[in-house]
C-alpha positions in Angstrom: -9.4 38.8 25.1 -6.1 36.9 25.8 -3.2 38.4 24.1 0.0 37.1 23.0 2.8 39.8 23.3 5.4 40.5 20.8 8.9 39.3 21.6 11.4 42.2 22.1 14.2 40.0 22.0 13.6 38.4 18.7 12.5 41.0 16.2 13.8 39.0 13.3 12.8 35.5 14.4 11.3 33.2 17.0 7.9 33.0 15.5 5.0 33.9 18.0 3.1 30.7 17.4 0.9 31.5 20.3 -0.6 34.3 18.3 -2.8 32.0 16.5 -4.9 31.8 19.6 -5.6 35.5 19.4 -6.4 35.2 15.8 -9.1 32.7 16.3 -10.8 34.9 19.0 -10.6 38.0 16.8 -12.0 36.2 13.7 -14.9 35.1 15.9 -15.5 38.1 17.9 -15.1 40.8 14.8 -15.9 38.9 11.9 -18.4 36.0 13.2 -15.9 33.5 11.6 -15.3 30.2 13.4 -12.5 27.9 12.7 -12.9 25.6 9.8 -11.2 22.7 11.7 -12.0 22.1 15.2 -9.3 23.0 17.8 -10.5 20.2 20.0 -8.0 17.0 19.5 -10.9 14.8 20.8 -13.0 15.8 17.9 -10.7 16.2 15.1 -10.8 12.5 13.9 -14.6 12.4 13.8 -14.9 15.7 11.9 -12.3 14.2 9.5 -14.7 11.2 9.1 -17.3 13.4 7.7 -15.1 14.7 4.9 -13.7 11.3 3.7 -15.1 8.2 2.1 -15.0 5.0 4.2 -11.9 3.6 2.6 -9.9 6.8 2.9 -10.8 7.4 6.6 -10.1 3.9 7.6 -6.7 3.9 5.8 -5.5 6.8 8.0 -7.5 6.3 11.3 -7.0 2.5 11.2 -4.3 0.6 13.0 -3.0 -3.1 13.4 -5.1 -5.7 14.6 -7.2 -4.7 17.7 -5.6 -1.3 17.7 -3.9 -2.0 21.0 -0.8 -0.4 20.0 -2.5 3.0 19.1 -4.3 2.7 22.6 -0.8 2.3 24.3 0.7 5.2 22.6 -2.1 7.4 24.0 -2.2 5.8 27.6 1.6 6.4 27.7 1.0 10.1 27.4 -1.6 10.1 30.1 0.7 8.4 32.8 3.0 11.5 32.5 1.8 14.8 34.3 3.2 18.3 34.1 4.5 20.0 37.3 4.2 23.5 36.4 6.4 26.2 37.9 5.3 29.8 39.0 6.7 33.5 38.9 9.0 32.5 36.2 9.9 35.0 33.2 7.9 33.1 30.6 5.8 35.8 28.9 8.0 35.4 25.9 8.8 31.9 24.9 11.4 30.8 22.3 10.4 27.5 20.5 13.7 27.4 18.6 15.7 26.4 21.4 19.7 26.5 21.7 20.3 23.3 19.5 20.3 22.4 15.8 19.2 19.2 14.3 21.8 17.9 12.0 23.0 21.5 11.6 19.8 22.8 10.6 18.4 25.7 12.7 14.7 24.8 13.1 11.8 27.3 14.0 10.4 24.7 16.5 10.8 21.1 17.5 8.0 19.8 15.4 8.3 18.0 12.0 5.7 16.6 9.5 5.8 12.8 9.6 6.0 11.0 6.3 2.7 10.0 5.2 2.0 8.4 1.8 -0.9 8.6 -0.7 -2.2 12.0 0.5 -4.3 12.4 -2.7 -6.9 10.1 -1.2 -7.4 12.6 1.6 -7.7 15.7 -0.5 -6.6 17.0 -3.9 -4.3 19.3 -2.4 -2.2 16.2 -1.4 1.4 16.4 -0.6 2.2 19.6 -2.5 -0.3 21.6 -0.5 1.2 20.3 2.8 4.8 21.0 1.6 3.7 24.4 0.8 2.3 25.2 4.1 5.3 23.4 6.0 7.4 26.1 4.4 4.9 28.7 5.4 4.9 27.9 9.1 8.5 27.0 9.4 8.2 23.1 9.9 10.3 20.5 8.2 8.6 18.4 5.7 9.3 14.7 5.4 8.4 13.2 2.1 7.2 9.6 2.0 8.3 7.1 -0.6 4.6 6.3 -1.0 3.9 9.8 -2.0 1.3 10.3 -4.7 3.3 13.4 -5.9 6.9 13.3 -7.3 10.1 14.2 -5.5 10.6 17.1 -7.8 7.1 18.3 -7.5 7.2 18.3 -3.8 10.5 20.1 -3.7 9.2 22.7 -6.0 6.2 23.2 -3.6 8.3 23.4 -0.5 10.5 26.0 -2.2 13.2 27.1 0.3 11.8 25.2 3.2 13.5 22.4 5.0 12.5 19.0 3.8 13.7 15.3 4.5 13.3 12.1 2.5 11.8 9.1 3.9 12.8 5.9 2.3 10.8 2.6 2.2 13.7 0.4 1.5 13.2 -1.7 -1.7 14.9 -5.2 -1.8 16.3 -4.5 -5.4 19.3 -2.4 -4.6 19.6 -0.9 -8.2 16.1 0.5 -7.5 17.3 1.9 -4.4 20.2 3.5 -6.1 18.6 4.5 -9.3 17.3 8.3 -9.4 17.7 9.7 -12.6 15.4 12.2 -13.6 11.8 10.6 -14.1 10.8 9.2 -17.5 7.3 10.5 -18.6 4.8 8.5 -19.9 5.0 10.4 -23.4 8.6 9.6 -23.5 8.4 6.0 -22.4 5.9 5.1 -25.1 8.6 6.0 -27.8 11.5 4.4 -26.3 12.5 0.5 -26.4 13.2 -1.6 -23.4 16.6 -1.7 -24.6 17.0 2.1 -24.7 15.4 2.4 -21.5 18.1 0.1 -20.2 20.7 1.9 -21.8 19.4 5.2 -20.2 19.6 3.5 -16.8 23.2 2.5 -17.5 24.3 5.8 -18.8 23.1 7.6 -15.7 24.5 5.2 -13.2 26.3 7.9 -11.7 23.0 9.1 -10.4 21.8 7.3 -7.5 18.3 6.8 -6.3 19.0 8.7 -3.2 20.8 11.4 -5.0 17.5 12.3 -6.7 16.3 13.4 -3.4 19.5 14.9 -2.4 19.7 17.0 -5.8 16.2 18.3 -4.9 17.1 19.7 -1.6 16.2 16.9 0.8 18.8 17.2 3.5 18.2 14.1 5.8 17.3 10.5 4.9 14.8 8.8 7.1 15.0 5.0 6.6 11.9 3.3 7.9 12.7 -0.2 9.3 9.2 -1.5 10.5 7.3 -1.8 7.2 9.0 -4.2 5.0 5.8 -5.9 5.1 2.2 -4.6 5.7 0.7 -5.4 9.1 -2.8 -7.1 9.5 -5.1 -3.9 9.3 -8.7 -5.1 9.7 -10.1 -1.7 8.8 -8.4 -1.9 5.3 -9.0 -5.7 5.0 -12.7 -5.6 5.5 -13.0 -3.1 2.6 -10.4 -5.1 0.7 -8.6 -1.7 0.0 -5.0 -0.9 -0.5 -4.4 2.3 -2.6 -1.1 1.0 -4.0 -3.0 -1.6 -6.0 -4.4 1.0 -8.1 -1.2 3.0 -8.6 -1.8 5.6 -6.0 1.5 6.2 -3.8 3.3 4.4 -6.7 4.7 7.5 -8.4 8.3 7.1 -7.0 8.5 3.6 -8.6 6.6 4.3 -11.8 9.0 7.2 -12.7 12.2 5.3 -11.9 14.2 4.1 -14.6 15.5 1.2 -13.1 12.0 -0.1 -12.1 10.8 0.6 -15.5 13.5 -1.3 -17.1 12.9 -4.3 -14.9 9.3 -4.2 -15.4 9.8 -4.1 -19.1 12.2 -7.0 -19.0 9.6 -9.1 -16.9 6.5 -8.4 -18.8 7.1 -8.4 -22.7 8.2 -4.8 -22.9 5.3 -3.2 -21.1 5.4 0.1 -19.4 3.6 0.7 -16.0 1.1 3.0 -17.7 0.3 -0.1 -20.0 -0.7 -2.3 -17.0 -1.1 -0.1 -13.7 -2.3 -2.9 -11.6 0.6 -5.4 -12.6 3.1 -2.7 -12.2 1.7 -1.7 -8.8 2.0 -5.4 -7.7 5.6 -5.5 -9.0 6.4 -2.2 -7.1 4.8 -3.5 -3.9 6.8 -6.6 -4.2 9.9 -4.6 -4.2 9.1 -2.1 -1.6 6.9 -4.3 0.7 8.5 -7.5 -0.2 7.9 -9.6 3.0 11.8 -10.0 3.1 13.5 -8.1 6.1 16.8 -6.2 5.5 19.7 -6.8 7.8 21.9 -4.3 10.0 24.9 -5.1 7.6 22.9 -3.8 4.6 22.9 -0.3 6.1 26.5 0.1 4.8 24.7 0.1 1.2 22.7 3.0 2.4 25.6 4.9 3.7 27.6 4.4 0.4 24.7 6.1 -1.4 23.7 8.9 1.0 26.5 11.4 2.1 24.1 13.2 4.6 22.5 12.4 8.1 20.7 9.2 8.0 17.9 8.4 10.6 16.4 5.0 11.3 12.7 5.2 11.9 10.8 2.4 14.1 13.3 1.9 16.9 11.7 0.8 20.3 14.2 -1.6 21.8 17.3 -0.2 23.6 19.5 -2.8 22.1 18.4 -1.5 18.5 19.0 1.9 19.6 22.6 0.9 20.5 23.1 -0.9 17.3 22.1 2.2 15.4 24.8 4.1 17.1 27.3 1.3 16.6 26.5 1.3 12.8 27.3 4.9 12.6 23.7 6.3 12.3 23.0 9.9 13.0 19.6 9.6 14.5 16.8 7.5 15.3 12.9 7.9 15.4 11.5 6.1 18.6 8.3 5.0 16.8 5.8 2.1 16.4 4.4 3.6 13.2 1.4 5.2 15.1 0.3 1.7 16.0 -0.1 0.7 12.3 2.4 -2.0 12.2 2.7 -4.5 15.2 -0.5 -4.8 17.3 0.2 -5.2 21.0 3.6 -3.2 20.9 4.7 -1.1 23.7 3.7 2.6 23.7 6.7 4.5 22.0 6.7 7.2 24.8 7.3 4.2 27.3 10.7 3.5 25.9 11.8 7.0 25.1 13.4 7.7 28.4 15.6 4.5 28.4 16.6 4.9 24.8 17.6 8.6 25.4 19.6 7.5 28.5 21.4 4.9 26.5 22.2 6.6 23.1 21.3 10.2 23.6 24.9 11.3 23.7 25.8 9.4 20.5 22.9 10.2 18.2 19.9 12.5 17.8 16.8 10.9 19.3 13.6 12.1 17.7 10.0 10.7 18.5 6.9 9.7 16.8 3.5 7.9 17.6 0.6 9.6 19.6 1.4 13.0 19.4 -1.9 14.9 19.4 -1.4 18.2 21.4 1.2 20.7 22.4 1.4 19.3 25.8 2.3 15.9 24.2 5.1 17.5 22.5 6.4 19.1 25.7 6.2 15.6 27.4 8.1 14.0 24.7 10.9 16.8 24.9 11.0 16.5 28.7 11.8 12.9 28.3 14.8 13.6 26.1 13.4 13.7 22.4 15.2 16.6 20.3 12.1 16.8 18.0 8.8 15.1 17.4 6.9 14.1 14.3 3.2 14.8 13.7 1.2 12.4 11.6 -2.6 11.7 11.9 -3.5 15.1 12.9 -2.3 17.2 10.0 -3.9 14.5 7.7 -7.2 15.0 9.4 -6.8 18.7 8.9 -6.0 18.1 5.2 -9.1 16.0 4.8 -11.4 18.6 6.4 -9.9 21.9 4.8 -7.2 21.0 2.3 -3.8 22.6 2.7 -5.4 25.3 4.9 -6.9 22.8 7.1 -3.5 20.9 7.5 -1.9 24.4 8.2 -4.5 25.3 10.9 -4.0 21.9 12.7 -0.4 22.4 12.8 -0.6 26.1 13.9 -3.0 24.9 16.7 -0.4 22.3 18.0 2.3 25.0 17.8 0.1 27.6 19.4 -0.7 24.9 22.3 3.0 24.1 22.7 3.8 27.8 22.9 1.0 28.8 25.3 1.4 25.6 27.5 5.1 26.2 27.7 4.3 29.7 29.3 1.8 28.2 31.6 4.2 25.5 32.9 7.0 27.9 33.6 9.1 26.8 30.6 11.0 29.6 28.8 12.7 27.8 26.0 12.7 24.2 24.3 16.0 23.6 26.2 14.1 24.1 29.6 12.1 21.1 28.8 13.4 18.3 31.2 12.5 15.8 33.7 12.0 18.1 36.5 8.8 19.4 34.7 6.9 16.1 34.6 6.3 13.1 36.8 5.0 9.6 36.0 1.7 9.1 38.0 -0.6 6.2 37.0 -4.2 6.9 37.9 -6.5 4.0 37.4 -9.1 6.2 36.0 -6.9 7.4 33.1 -8.4 6.5 29.9 -7.2 6.8 26.2 -8.2 9.9 24.0 -7.5 11.5 20.8 -6.6 8.4 19.0 
């Protein structure tokens, strides 16, 4: 049976993620226990399909248009091939690397991507995933479209590392407002004028400070989703979860939004008319009106920590991000969910790293399905990678433990594949380990 050896140089840290492989074999051979979630990335989506309703499955698995961007993401990974080195001392690997990301020492280069409305996949939702993120040492990025509150996720994540993702509202007062959420029981006994007074009385609190006060260290501003794309899988079922209040908790608990809603709709609260409140919140967050580079100064004035722009694919936008004083970017096309026919994110990663890699932290998102995918992105210059759909599929199949096992599987694959490739540490992932080779027979996989 394959055995992952203990690391004598790291008795206190440097998790042995590859040991998950041994655990699976032991459970099977000694206890006749097979994995709940498949370890095959090409079968994961189909397994999740059997655990989800049509609407929920289409929401996570679908993409924009004919899914050409999703295809491009996976094809881009197939064009880069590993060149393994032999007789290197890689028996013990260190996934921590020699670097920090925004001053945070991470256990691995993997982060959990911000994914909203997780309650439609499993009742464990964001709270369960945030809990297992802490358990296995992966930063958790909370979506604005969460079906759990900022405070709830912070409690579930405990002393784990967490970042906050912002869908940038057009209403700057909502962006800034983050007093503690008002519960329904309170709101029913408070007049609109009192709500407005409360909002003004806590004007020293800011929207983003609510996240900051709950231990979210980095702000991730998503740029590519100021309007929803043409998504046939959702359109054919006329389904958008936000319309029924799912994923609107950030807005419904926000004093500035509640005051605005009461003023517009005859003193109503969001609980009085969830459908109407959902439409109003969507109008603020997915307004169909784009922001500008100059407006980033408003974000900088309200957030005193690192700011990362998510959705960068053009080299000039990467340069502009550096010029505007951003701390990092995520090279991403939203997993193919926004602009159909866009370039695969991995395709542009090398040129963006070359242009701004010495000025800001470059992270990567879109198309990661395996540990080897992670290695390829790191070799092309990414400092960290975000995992999205795979953990959601695991959540759908087995709740928080399913999400945990998918993430542990990717980490184990990363660990084992580094050793087989002759890579000892994350810092050793570089361009010498990969080569671009375009085989005509290469096809997409693991969408």
